[in-house]
C-alpha positions, -999 to +999 in steps of 0.1 A: -093+076-090-084+039-091-048+027-096-045-011-102-011-026-105+000-057-125+027-081-116+053-062-137+046-029-120+032-027-085+029+007-069+027+043-080+017+078-070-019+087-060-032+122-058-067+135-055-095+137-030-102+099-031-086+068-045-082+030-043-055+005-048-051-032-046-025-060-048-016-076-082-041-103-092-066-093-064-087-112-052-064-141-059-030-144-043-001-124-056+033-138-065+060-146-039+083-117-031+059-091-046+068-056-035+044-027-038+053+009-030+024+034-031+028+071-026-003+090-015+003+127-022-017+155-005-013+192-001+004+204+031-020+206+060-043+178+046-048+144+063-049+110+048-074+084+059-067+047+050-092+019+053-092-017+041-123-035+029-104-069+026-071-076+042-055-111+044-020-119+055+001-150+053+006-166+087+037-162+108+047-145+141+055-108+135+042-108+099+075-120+083+060-124+048+032-099+044+028-064+058+017-029+053+039-001+066+030+036+068+055+065+065+047+102+069+071+112+041+086+093+011+120+105+022+116+095+058+132+064+074+108+067+104+079+042+102+045+053+117+035+017+120+036-018+105 
């Protein structure tokens, strides 16, 4: 499964044994203030493994402009890491 967003709609739900996603306009830069919210859905008891083949962030101490943040549940306010 491959889900590719455009600048009008970034994010979505992913379900299945494998999948990929990317930022709008990849490999070029995306627009300022772009927000993407991806939900990776798996059955209870399954694990998710995430790896990045290309990852580039805008500079700044503490990643004030670009980041990836992982949550265990879409309704959870507790971050697993940023």
